[in-house]
C-alpha positions as CSV (number, residue, x, y, z in Angstrom):
1,X,112.1,75.5,72.8
2,X,108.4,76.0,74.0
3,X,108.1,78.0,77.4
4,X,107.1,76.0,80.3
5,X,105.3,76.6,83.5
6,X,105.1,74.9,87.0
7,X,102.8,76.9,89.0
8,X,100.3,75.7,91.8
9,X,97.6,77.8,93.6
10,X,95.7,76.3,96.5
11,X,93.1,77.2,99.1
12,X,92.5,75.1,101.8
13,X,93.0,74.5,105.7
14,X,96.0,73.4,107.4
15,X,95.7,69.9,108.5
16,X,98.5,70.4,111.4
17,X,100.6,73.1,113.0
18,X,103.6,74.1,110.8
19,X,107.0,72.7,111.6
20,X,109.9,75.3,111.4
21,X,113.2,74.1,111.3
22,X,116.8,75.6,110.2
23,X,119.2,74.0,108.1
24,X,122.8,73.7,109.2
25,X,123.5,76.9,107.3
26,X,120.8,78.8,109.4
27,X,118.2,79.0,106.4
28,X,114.5,78.7,107.7
29,X,112.4,76.0,106.4
30,X,108.8,75.5,107.3
31,X,106.5,72.5,106.3
32,X,103.2,72.0,106.8
33,X,100.0,70.3,105.2
34,X,97.0,71.8,103.4
35,X,93.8,69.9,102.6
36,X,91.6,70.8,99.8
37,X,88.0,69.5,99.2
38,X,85.9,68.8,96.4
39,X,82.2,68.0,96.6
40,X,80.2,66.6,93.6
41,X,76.8,64.7,92.9
42,X,76.7,61.5,91.3
43,X,74.1,60.5,88.6
44,X,71.9,59.0,91.2
45,X,72.0,62.3,93.1
46,X,74.1,61.3,96.2
47,X,76.4,63.9,97.2
48,X,80.0,62.8,97.5
49,X,83.2,64.4,99.2
50,X,86.8,64.2,98.5
51,X,89.7,65.5,100.1
52,X,93.1,66.0,98.8
53,X,96.4,66.4,101.1
54,X,99.2,68.6,99.9
55,X,102.7,68.7,101.5
56,X,103.8,72.7,101.7
57,X,107.2,73.6,102.0
58,X,108.1,77.5,102.6
59,X,111.9,78.8,102.7
60,X,113.6,81.8,104.3
61,X,111.5,84.8,105.8
62,X,108.3,83.2,104.3
63,X,109.0,80.0,106.2
64,X,109.5,82.2,109.6
65,X,106.2,84.0,108.6
66,X,104.4,80.6,108.4
67,X,105.8,79.2,111.4
68,X,104.7,82.2,113.4
69,X,101.3,83.0,112.0
70,X,99.8,79.7,110.9
71,X,98.1,76.9,112.9
72,X,96.0,73.8,112.4
73,X,92.6,74.3,110.9
74,X,93.6,77.8,109.5
75,X,92.2,78.8,106.0
76,X,95.1,79.8,103.8
77,X,96.0,80.6,100.1
78,X,99.4,79.4,98.7
79,X,101.1,79.9,95.5
80,X,104.3,78.0,94.2
81,X,105.8,75.4,92.2
82,X,105.8,71.5,92.4
83,X,108.7,69.7,93.2
84,X,109.3,66.0,93.4
85,X,112.2,64.7,95.6
86,X,113.5,61.3,95.9
87,X,115.7,59.6,98.6
88,X,116.6,56.5,100.3
89,X,115.5,55.3,103.8
90,X,117.9,53.9,106.3
91,X,116.6,50.3,105.4
92,X,117.7,51.3,101.7
93,X,114.2,51.7,100.4
94,X,113.7,54.3,97.6
95,X,111.1,56.9,98.5
96,X,109.5,59.7,96.4
97,X,107.4,62.6,97.7
98,X,105.9,65.6,95.8
99,X,105.6,68.9,97.5
100,X,104.6,72.4,96.7
101,X,107.3,74.9,97.4
102,X,105.6,78.4,98.0
103,X,106.6,81.5,97.3
104,X,103.5,83.4,98.5
105,X,100.9,82.8,101.4
106,X,98.0,84.6,102.3
107,X,96.0,83.9,105.5
108,X,92.3,83.6,104.4
109,X,90.7,85.0,107.8
110,X,89.5,88.2,108.8
111,X,91.8,90.2,111.1
112,X,90.7,90.0,114.8
113,X,89.1,86.5,114.3
114,X,91.9,84.9,116.3
115,X,91.1,81.5,117.8
116,X,92.7,80.8,121.3
117,X,95.5,78.4,119.9
118,X,96.4,81.1,117.2
119,X,96.1,84.1,119.3
120,X,99.6,84.6,120.5
121,X,101.4,85.3,117.3
122,X,98.6,87.5,116.0
123,X,98.9,89.4,119.6
124,X,102.8,89.7,118.7
125,X,102.1,90.9,115.2
126,X,99.5,93.5,116.4
127,X,101.8,94.6,118.9
128,X,104.7,95.0,116.6
129,X,102.4,97.0,114.3
130,X,101.3,99.1,116.9
131,X,104.8,99.6,118.1
132,X,105.6,100.6,114.5
133,X,102.7,103.1,114.4
134,X,103.6,104.8,117.7
135,X,107.1,105.1,116.4
136,X,105.9,106.5,113.2
137,X,103.7,109.1,115.1
138,X,106.9,110.2,117.3
139,X,108.8,110.8,114.2
140,X,106.0,113.0,112.8
141,X,105.5,114.9,116.0
142,X,109.5,115.3,116.1
143,X,109.3,116.5,112.4
144,X,106.5,118.8,113.2
145,X,108.4,120.4,116.3
146,X,111.5,120.9,114.0
147,X,109.3,122.6,111.3
148,X,108.3,124.9,114.1
149,X,111.6,125.7,115.4
150,X,112.9,126.3,111.9
151,X,109.9,128.3,111.1
152,X,110.2,130.6,114.3
153,X,114.1,130.8,113.7
154,X,113.2,132.3,110.1
155,X,110.7,134.7,111.6
156,X,113.4,136.0,114.3
157,X,115.9,136.4,111.7
158,X,113.6,138.2,109.3
159,X,112.7,140.5,112.3
160,X,116.3,141.1,113.3
161,X,117.2,141.9,109.5
162,X,114.1,144.2,109.4
163,X,115.4,146.1,112.4
164,X,118.9,146.4,111.2
165,X,117.7,147.8,108.1
166,X,115.6,150.6,110.0
167,X,118.8,151.7,111.9
168,X,120.7,152.4,108.8
169,X,118.2,154.8,107.5
170,X,119.3,158.2,108.0
171,X,116.7,160.9,109.1
């Protein structure tokens, strides 16, 4: 049997804010759309533009991250697989949709280039990172103090041992 591959990579802009929901079992699922653009020139030299719209689905922790950090207009790289689903509407009509279930997402924007509508998640993220850095620095300070105390204790024990040895020498 030949190997198969179902892999999609896109770079585009979000067309709407992500929608974060939870399944009845508590699993996070986030959906959003990404537009990719294509430009070309016709034989007559006329510039043509075309946009393709892709439905994106993220699950679990990645879904929560997408829901927090992404927003309309934000450039993003996504990687995943194509999945086609079929269902029936309440009226009994058959429907089909093809979506990209992602397993990786990268925000294609410089840090600190937050827009007003997406600043809050970035600020939360930066605050979390600052808190982690401060906690790490405190741990380093505590370890440094412990090391100093241990070294001081070793020196005191060595000095005490040396003084005891001097007392045992008969002169």
